[in-house]
C-alpha positions in Angstrom: -0.1 0.2 0.3 1.3 3.2 -1.3 1.0 5.8 1.9 0.8 9.5 0.9 3.6 12.0 1.9 3.3 15.2 4.2 4.0 17.2 0.8 1.1 15.5 -1.0 -1.8 16.8 1.2 -1.1 20.6 0.5 -1.3 19.5 -3.0 -4.0 17.5 -3.0 -5.3 21.0 -1.5 -4.6 23.2 -4.1 -7.6 22.1 -6.7 -10.1 22.4 -4.0 -9.2 25.7 -2.8 -8.9 26.8 -6.5 -12.6 25.3 -7.1 -13.6 27.4 -3.8 -11.9 30.8 -5.2 -14.4 30.2 -8.0 -17.3 29.4 -6.1 -16.5 31.9 -3.7 -16.7 34.4 -7.1 -19.4 33.2 -8.3 -21.8 33.5 -4.8 -20.1 37.8 -4.7 -21.5 38.0 -8.4 -24.5 36.3 -7.4 -25.1 38.6 -4.4 -24.2 41.8 -6.0 -27.7 40.6 -8.5 -29.5 40.4 -5.3 -28.1 43.6 -4.0 -29.6 45.1 -7.3 -32.9 43.0 -6.7 -32.6 41.2 -10.1 -31.7 37.4 -9.1 -35.1 37.1 -8.4 -38.7 38.6 -8.7 -40.0 38.9 -5.4 -37.8 41.6 -3.2 -37.9 39.4 -0.2 -36.1 36.3 -1.5 -33.0 38.7 -3.0 -32.4 40.1 0.5 -32.7 36.9 2.1 -30.4 35.4 -0.8 -28.4 38.8 -0.9 -27.8 38.3 2.9 -26.8 34.6 2.7 -24.4 35.3 -0.1 -22.8 38.0 2.2 -22.3 35.3 4.6 -20.8 33.2 2.4 -17.8 36.4 1.6 -17.5 37.7 4.8 -19.4 41.1 3.8 -22.6 43.1 4.3 -24.8 42.8 1.3 -27.3 45.6 2.2 -24.5 48.2 2.7 -22.5 46.8 0.1 -25.5 47.9 -2.2 -26.0 50.8 -1.1 -22.5 51.9 -2.4 -22.4 49.9 -5.3 -25.8 51.6 -6.4 -24.2 55.2 -5.7 -21.2 53.7 -8.5 -23.8 53.1 -10.8 -25.8 56.0 -10.4 -22.9 58.1 -11.1 -20.5 55.8 -13.4 -18.4 58.3 -15.9 -18.8 60.8 -13.2 -14.8 61.0 -11.9 -16.0 64.2 -9.7 -18.4 62.1 -8.2 -17.2 58.7 -8.3 -13.2 58.1 -8.2 -13.4 53.4 -8.7 -12.4 51.1 -6.5 -9.0 52.8 -6.5 -9.9 56.1 -5.1 -7.9 57.7 -8.1 -6.2 61.3 -7.7 -6.5 63.8 -10.4 -3.7 64.7 -12.2 -3.2 68.1 -10.2 -3.7 65.9 -6.8 -1.0 63.7 -7.9 1.6 66.4 -8.9 1.0 67.7 -5.7 2.3 65.2 -3.8 5.8 64.5 -2.7 8.1 62.2 -4.9 7.7 59.7 -2.3 3.7 59.9 -1.8 3.7 59.9 -5.7 5.5 56.5 -5.6 3.6 55.2 -2.6 0.1 56.2 -4.6 1.7 54.2 -7.7 2.6 50.9 -5.6 -0.4 51.1 -3.5 -2.6 50.7 -7.1 -0.1 48.0 -8.4 -2.1 44.8 -9.8 -0.3 42.7 -7.4 -1.9 44.9 -4.3 -5.0 43.1 -5.5 -4.1 40.5 -3.0 -3.5 41.9 0.0 -6.3 44.0 -1.0 -8.7 40.9 -1.4 -8.3 40.3 2.0 -8.7 43.6 3.5 -11.5 43.8 1.5 -13.5 40.6 2.8 -11.4 39.5 5.8 -10.9 43.1 8.0 -12.8 45.6 6.4 -16.5 44.7 7.1 -15.2 43.7 10.9 -14.0 47.5 11.2 -17.0 48.8 9.3 -19.2 47.2 12.5 -16.3 49.0 14.9 -16.6 52.1 13.6 -21.4 52.0 12.9 -21.1 51.2 16.7 -18.9 53.4 18.0 -20.5 56.3 16.0 -24.1 55.3 17.5 -22.2 55.0 21.1 -21.0 59.2 20.8 -24.4 59.9 19.1 -26.6 58.3 21.9 -24.0 59.8 24.6 -23.4 63.2 23.2 -26.1 63.6 20.9 -26.5 63.1 16.6 -25.6 66.3 15.9 -21.6 64.7 16.9 -22.0 62.4 14.2 -19.1 63.2 11.8 -21.2 65.0 8.6 -18.1 63.7 6.1 -18.2 59.7 6.8 -21.6 57.7 5.8 -24.2 57.0 8.4 -25.7 53.8 8.0 -29.3 53.4 8.1 -30.9 50.8 10.9 -31.9 48.5 8.4 -27.6 48.4 7.5 -26.8 48.3 10.8 -28.9 45.2 11.1 -27.4 43.5 8.8 -23.8 44.6 9.5 -24.3 43.3 12.6 -26.1 40.0 11.7 -23.2 38.8 9.0 -20.5 39.9 11.6 -22.4 37.7 13.9 -22.7 34.7 11.8 -19.5 34.9 10.1 -17.3 35.4 13.3 -19.2 32.4 14.5 -18.4 30.5 11.5 -14.6 30.9 11.8 -15.2 29.8 15.4 -16.7 26.7 14.3 -14.8 25.8 11.6 -10.8 26.7 13.5 -12.7 23.9 16.1 -13.5 21.8 13.4 -10.4 21.7 11.3 -7.8 23.3 13.5 -7.3 27.1 13.6 -4.2 26.5 11.3 -5.6 24.6 8.3 -8.7 26.8 8.7 -7.3 30.2 8.4 -4.4 28.7 5.5 -7.4 27.9 3.3 -10.0 30.4 4.1 -7.1 32.9 3.6 -6.3 32.0 0.1 -9.9 31.7 -0.7 -10.5 34.8 0.4 -8.2 36.7 -0.5 -8.0 35.3 -4.3 -11.7 35.7 -5.0 -11.4 39.0 -3.8 -9.2 39.9 -5.8 -10.6 38.5 -9.4 -13.7 40.5 -8.6 -12.0 43.8 -7.7 -9.8 43.4 -11.0 -12.7 42.4 -12.7 -14.4 45.8 -11.4 -11.3 47.6 -12.3 -10.9 47.3 -15.5 -14.2 47.2 -16.8 -13.9 50.6 -15.4 -10.3 51.8 -15.9 -9.0 51.6 -19.5 -7.7 53.6 -22.4 -10.7 55.7 -23.6 -12.8 55.3 -21.2 -15.6 57.6 -21.0 -14.4 60.3 -18.1 -16.2 63.0 -17.8 -16.8 65.8 -14.6 -19.8 66.9 -13.4 -20.9 69.8 -16.3 -21.8 67.2 -19.4 -22.0 64.3 -17.7 -24.1 61.8 -19.1 -25.5 58.9 -17.8 -26.1 57.0 -20.7 -22.4 57.4 -21.9 -21.3 56.4 -18.6 -22.6 52.9 -19.2 -21.7 52.9 -23.0 -18.2 54.1 -22.9 -17.5 53.9 -19.6 -18.0 50.0 -19.1 -15.6 47.5 -20.9 -16.6 44.3 -22.0 -14.6 41.4 -21.7 -14.0 38.5 -23.5 -13.9 35.8 -21.2 -13.8 32.1 -21.6 -17.6 30.5 -20.6 -16.2 29.1 -17.8 -15.0 32.1 -16.3 -18.0 33.9 -17.7 -20.2 30.9 -15.5 -18.4 31.6 -12.7 -18.5 35.4 -12.6 -22.1 35.4 -13.3 -22.0 37.0 -17.1 -21.1 40.1 -15.5 -18.5 40.6 -18.4 -21.4 41.6 -20.3 -20.9 45.0 -18.4 -22.1 47.8 -20.8 -25.7 46.3 -21.2 -25.8 45.9 -16.9 -25.1 49.8 -16.5 -27.9 50.2 -18.9 -30.3 48.3 -17.4 -29.1 47.2 -13.8 -32.5 44.7 -13.5 -31.5 42.6 -16.1 -30.6 39.1 -14.2 -27.3 37.7 -14.9 -29.0 34.9 -16.6 -30.0 37.5 -19.2 -26.9 39.2 -20.1 -25.6 37.8 -22.6 -29.0 37.4 -24.2 -30.0 41.0 -23.8 -26.0 42.1 -25.0 -26.2 40.2 -28.1 -30.1 41.4 -29.2 -28.6 45.1 -28.8 -25.0 44.4 -30.5 -25.7 47.3 -32.8 -26.2 49.8 -30.3 -23.3 48.6 -28.1 -20.0 48.9 -31.6 -18.8 51.7 -29.4 -18.3 49.9 -26.3 -14.9 49.0 -25.5 -13.9 44.8 -25.5 -11.4 44.1 -23.9 -9.3 40.3 -23.9 -7.4 38.7 -21.1 -4.3 39.8 -22.7 -5.5 43.3 -22.4 -6.0 43.6 -18.7 -2.7 43.9 -17.3 -2.5 47.5 -19.2 -5.2 48.5 -17.6 -4.1 48.9 -14.2 -1.6 52.1 -15.5 -4.9 54.2 -15.4 -4.8 55.3 -12.2 -5.2 59.0 -12.5 -7.7 61.5 -14.3 -6.9 64.3 -15.9 -10.0 66.7 -15.3 -9.0 68.9 -17.5 -8.7 67.1 -20.7 -11.5 64.3 -19.4 -9.4 61.6 -19.8 -7.9 58.9 -17.6 -4.1 58.8 -17.9 -1.0 57.1 -16.4 1.8 57.7 -14.1 4.1 58.0 -16.7 2.4 60.2 -18.9 1.7 62.5 -16.0 5.6 62.5 -15.7 5.7 63.9 -19.3 
């Protein structure tokens, strides 16, 4: 009888972890649909399953969907919304010291998707709960007028979702650590959350940051232009389209966010003659998108750090 060596177990885990990463990405995409109230016809089903998908991914769906709705409402208006990377304008970048300019560029390098992904799903929702509870405590003790006006205050429903999500997520961490052992669980969990978040953050980024993307300010901004000229469509293999719930057909999604993922391809193909000007990106073109991390508010375009230096 052949007995597997100690190194065989981690190797056997790799394909399992790979599948978990992809399924985590799909559950996030389905949560995204629930947030748009498009996965199911009934509102309560979207709320229930959106909450459950949020627990799977460790992120509260209700507050997340509110922020995502803001993105849809202002896509292409870089005065209002600077994307997931919080881009600086060209003027703001040039006002930084050389050291801070390097920090800015490094912090938006594609490799930062990995620590950024772990922070986004594992740490940020816990910090959001702590911050919300502290704000609530301050407002109770000192009165609501003391709330920081620059920071969004969650509604009661969002706060309830935030609390419930964190309780279930942390409880699952404790249970899985007890069952599998803290070392095995956290090493696997960290890999799955890190890479799944990196995938969907990457997809979100390149679907709005690319050469020639619509980059208006408040004046003259068009919702229609933001949807068609400010959203790229990815050419992905069918298996990746399934795991990402067809979000690659992104222009039509921005034109009508209530289209469920299983109708996006059909709607895109039926309206292809109206989407000829929409950007199409291949997998090979994705790395180049990460160059466009500055907004030139005068010429109304996204530019690279190299262009800023010139």
